[in-house]
ROLUM-616055 format. One record per residue: residue number from 1; x, y, z of N, C-alpha, C, O in turn. Coordinates in steps of 0.05 Angstrom, whole numbers, plus 5000, padded with zeros to 4 digits. Example, Ala and Ser with C-alpha at 12.3 -4.5 7.8 and 13.67 -1.06 7.14 Angstrom:
<atoms>
ATOM, marvex, n.east, n.north, n.up, ca.east, ca.north, ca.up, c.east, c.north, c.up, o.east, o.north, o.up
ATOM, 1, 5264, 4886, 5156, 5246, 4910, 5156, 5264, 4934, 5156, 5285, 4934, 5169
ATOM, 2, 5257, 4955, 5142, 5273, 4979, 5143, 5258, 5001, 5157, 5268, 5023, 5161
</atoms>
This chain:
<atoms>
ATOM, marvex, n.east, n.north, n.up, ca.east, ca.north, ca.up, c.east, c.north, c.up, o.east, o.north, o.up
ATOM, 1, 5017, 4976, 5000, 5000, 5000, 5000, 5018, 5025, 5000, 5036, 5027, 5016
ATOM, 2, 5012, 5043, 4982, 5027, 5067, 4981, 5011, 5090, 4994, 4989, 5096, 4986
ATOM, 3, 5024, 5102, 5014, 5011, 5124, 5028, 5029, 5148, 5030, 5053, 5145, 5031
ATOM, 4, 5017, 5172, 5029, 5032, 5197, 5032, 5019, 5213, 5054, 4994, 5215, 5056
ATOM, 5, 5036, 5225, 5070, 5026, 5243, 5092, 5017, 5269, 5079, 5032, 5283, 5066
ATOM, 6, 4992, 5276, 5085, 4981, 5302, 5075, 4985, 5324, 5096, 4992, 5347, 5089
ATOM, 7, 4981, 5317, 5121, 4987, 5336, 5143, 4990, 5320, 5169, 4980, 5298, 5171
ATOM, 8, 5003, 5332, 5188, 5007, 5319, 5214, 5008, 5341, 5235, 5017, 5364, 5230
ATOM, 9, 4999, 5334, 5260, 4998, 5354, 5281, 4999, 5339, 5308, 4988, 5318, 5311
ATOM, 10, 5012, 5352, 5328, 5012, 5342, 5355, 5001, 5364, 5372, 5012, 5387, 5371
ATOM, 11, 4981, 5359, 5388, 4969, 5380, 5405, 4983, 5381, 5432, 5001, 5365, 5438
ATOM, 12, 4976, 5400, 5449, 4989, 5405, 5474, 4986, 5381, 5493, 5002, 5376, 5510
ATOM, 13, 4965, 5366, 5489, 4960, 5342, 5506, 4976, 5318, 5497, 4978, 5298, 5512
ATOM, 14, 4987, 5319, 5474, 5004, 5297, 5464, 4989, 5279, 5444, 5000, 5259, 5436
ATOM, 15, 4965, 5287, 5436, 4951, 5271, 5415, 4965, 5277, 5388, 4968, 5300, 5380
ATOM, 16, 4973, 5256, 5375, 4986, 5258, 5349, 4965, 5252, 5328, 4952, 5230, 5328
ATOM, 17, 4961, 5270, 5310, 4940, 5267, 5289, 4954, 5270, 5262, 4971, 5287, 5258
ATOM, 18, 4947, 5252, 5243, 4957, 5255, 5216, 4936, 5246, 5196, 4919, 5230, 5202
ATOM, 19, 4939, 5258, 5173, 4921, 5251, 5151, 4939, 5240, 5128, 4958, 5253, 5119
ATOM, 20, 4932, 5216, 5119, 4947, 5202, 5098, 4929, 5200, 5073, 4905, 5197, 5075
ATOM, 21, 4942, 5200, 5050, 4929, 5194, 5025, 4937, 5165, 5018, 4960, 5160, 5014
ATOM, 22, 4917, 5148, 5016, 4921, 5120, 5008, 4917, 5118, 4978, 4894, 5118, 4969
ATOM, 23, 4939, 5116, 4963, 4937, 5115, 4934, 4922, 5091, 4924, 4907, 5092, 4904
ATOM, 24, 4925, 5068, 4937, 4912, 5043, 4928, 4882, 5045, 4930, 4867, 5037, 4912
ATOM, 25, 4872, 5056, 4952, 4843, 5058, 4957, 4831, 5084, 4948, 4807, 5088, 4948
ATOM, 26, 4848, 5103, 4940, 4839, 5130, 4932, 4823, 5142, 4955, 4801, 5152, 4951
ATOM, 27, 4834, 5141, 4979, 4821, 5151, 5003, 4840, 5166, 5021, 4865, 5163, 5018
ATOM, 28, 4829, 5181, 5039, 4845, 5194, 5060, 4840, 5179, 5086, 4817, 5171, 5091
ATOM, 29, 4860, 5176, 5102, 4858, 5164, 5128, 4866, 5184, 5149, 4888, 5195, 5147
ATOM, 30, 4849, 5188, 5168, 4855, 5205, 5191, 4861, 5187, 5215, 4844, 5171, 5222
ATOM, 31, 4884, 5191, 5226, 4893, 5174, 5249, 4899, 5192, 5273, 4912, 5213, 5270
ATOM, 32, 4889, 5184, 5296, 4895, 5199, 5321, 4906, 5179, 5341, 4894, 5158, 5345
ATOM, 33, 4928, 5186, 5353, 4941, 5168, 5372, 4948, 5183, 5397, 4959, 5205, 5396
ATOM, 34, 4942, 5172, 5420, 4949, 5183, 5446, 4972, 5166, 5457, 4968, 5146, 5470
ATOM, 35, 4996, 5174, 5451, 5020, 5158, 5459, 5021, 5156, 5489, 5016, 5175, 5504
ATOM, 36, 5028, 5132, 5498, 5030, 5127, 5526, 5004, 5120, 5540, 5003, 5111, 5562
ATOM, 37, 4981, 5126, 5526, 4955, 5120, 5538, 4942, 5096, 5525, 4921, 5086, 5534
ATOM, 38, 4953, 5087, 5503, 4943, 5063, 5489, 4917, 5067, 5475, 4902, 5048, 5470
ATOM, 39, 4911, 5092, 5467, 4886, 5098, 5452, 4893, 5106, 5424, 4910, 5123, 5419
ATOM, 40, 4878, 5094, 5405, 4881, 5102, 5377, 4853, 5103, 5365, 4835, 5088, 5373
ATOM, 41, 4850, 5121, 5346, 4825, 5122, 5330, 4833, 5127, 5301, 4853, 5141, 5296
ATOM, 42, 4818, 5116, 5283, 4823, 5120, 5254, 4797, 5120, 5239, 4778, 5106, 5246
ATOM, 43, 4797, 5135, 5217, 4774, 5135, 5199, 4783, 5142, 5171, 4801, 5159, 5168
ATOM, 44, 4771, 5130, 5151, 4778, 5135, 5123, 4753, 5147, 5109, 4730, 5142, 5117
ATOM, 45, 4759, 5162, 5088, 4738, 5172, 5071, 4749, 5175, 5042, 4772, 5180, 5039
ATOM, 46, 4732, 5171, 5022, 4741, 5173, 4994, 4749, 5202, 4987, 4737, 5221, 4997
ATOM, 47, 4768, 5205, 4970, 4777, 5231, 4961, 4756, 5244, 4943, 4743, 5230, 4927
ATOM, 48, 4754, 5270, 4945, 4737, 5286, 4926, 4753, 5291, 4901, 4743, 5288, 4878
ATOM, 49, 4778, 5300, 4905, 4796, 5305, 4882, 4823, 5292, 4888, 4832, 5291, 4911
ATOM, 50, 4835, 5282, 4867, 4862, 5270, 4870, 4881, 5291, 4880, 4883, 5313, 4868
ATOM, 51, 4896, 5285, 4902, 4913, 5306, 4913, 4941, 5307, 4900, 4961, 5305, 4913
ATOM, 52, 4941, 5312, 4874, 4966, 5313, 4859, 4985, 5334, 4870, 5009, 5329, 4873
ATOM, 53, 4975, 5358, 4877, 4992, 5379, 4887, 4983, 5387, 4915, 4991, 5409, 4925
ATOM, 54, 4968, 5371, 4928, 4958, 5377, 4955, 4928, 5370, 4957, 4916, 5363, 4937
ATOM, 55, 4918, 5372, 4981, 4890, 5365, 4985, 4871, 5386, 4974, 4878, 5410, 4975
ATOM, 56, 4849, 5377, 4964, 4828, 5396, 4956, 4817, 5410, 4981, 4818, 5398, 5002
ATOM, 57, 4806, 5434, 4978, 4794, 5447, 5002, 4773, 5430, 5015, 4771, 5429, 5040
ATOM, 58, 4756, 5416, 5000, 4735, 5399, 5011, 4747, 5376, 5027, 4738, 5369, 5049
ATOM, 59, 4768, 5363, 5016, 4781, 5340, 5030, 4795, 5350, 5055, 4794, 5337, 5076
ATOM, 60, 4808, 5373, 5054, 4822, 5385, 5077, 4802, 5390, 5099, 4806, 5383, 5122
ATOM, 61, 4780, 5403, 5093, 4759, 5410, 5113, 4748, 5384, 5125, 4744, 5383, 5149
ATOM, 62, 4743, 5364, 5109, 4732, 5339, 5119, 4752, 5326, 5137, 4744, 5314, 5158
ATOM, 63, 4777, 5326, 5130, 4798, 5313, 5147, 4800, 5327, 5174, 4804, 5314, 5194
ATOM, 64, 4798, 5354, 5174, 4800, 5369, 5199, 4776, 5363, 5217, 4779, 5359, 5241
ATOM, 65, 4752, 5363, 5205, 4728, 5356, 5220, 4729, 5328, 5232, 4722, 5323, 5255
ATOM, 66, 4739, 5309, 5215, 4742, 5282, 5225, 4762, 5280, 5247, 4757, 5267, 5268
ATOM, 67, 4785, 5294, 5245, 4805, 5294, 5266, 4794, 5306, 5292, 4798, 5295, 5313
ATOM, 68, 4780, 5328, 5289, 4768, 5340, 5313, 4749, 5321, 5327, 4749, 5319, 5352
ATOM, 69, 4732, 5307, 5312, 4713, 5289, 5323, 4727, 5265, 5337, 4720, 5257, 5359
ATOM, 70, 4748, 5254, 5324, 4763, 5232, 5335, 4777, 5240, 5361, 4778, 5225, 5380
ATOM, 71, 4788, 5264, 5362, 4801, 5274, 5387, 4780, 5277, 5409, 4785, 5270, 5432
ATOM, 72, 4757, 5287, 5402, 4735, 5290, 5422, 4727, 5263, 5433, 4722, 5260, 5457
ATOM, 73, 4725, 5243, 5415, 4718, 5216, 5424, 4739, 5205, 5443, 4732, 5192, 5463
ATOM, 74, 4764, 5210, 5437, 4785, 5201, 5455, 4784, 5215, 5481, 4789, 5203, 5502
ATOM, 75, 4779, 5241, 5481, 4776, 5256, 5506, 4754, 5244, 5523, 4757, 5241, 5548
ATOM, 76, 4731, 5238, 5511, 4709, 5226, 5526, 4717, 5199, 5537, 4710, 5192, 5560
ATOM, 77, 4733, 5183, 5522, 4742, 5157, 5531, 4760, 5160, 5556, 4761, 5142, 5573
ATOM, 78, 4774, 5182, 5557, 4792, 5187, 5580, 4778, 5201, 5603, 4790, 5205, 5624
ATOM, 79, 4752, 5207, 5599, 4737, 5220, 5621, 4738, 5250, 5619, 4728, 5263, 5638
ATOM, 80, 4749, 5262, 5598, 4750, 5291, 5595, 4729, 5299, 5574, 4723, 5284, 5556
ATOM, 81, 4718, 5323, 5577, 4698, 5332, 5558, 4706, 5358, 5547, 4692, 5369, 5530
</atoms>
């Protein structure tokens, strides 16, 4: 499987978030990991436009919304809201 990192971020709490483009599936994968806490969340969605020179605005916005939701789910799992 060929994947390319589209963006990555680590927040103040230590959650590592990245968005990958999966060339084989023509999809984006948003991954959130809480290192040291053993929590991971991931979700994929099909691309709107092929990211030849970067993500389309629609794909970027969807990846950010997905990442925010996954981080919120992890916060709830840890007892934080």
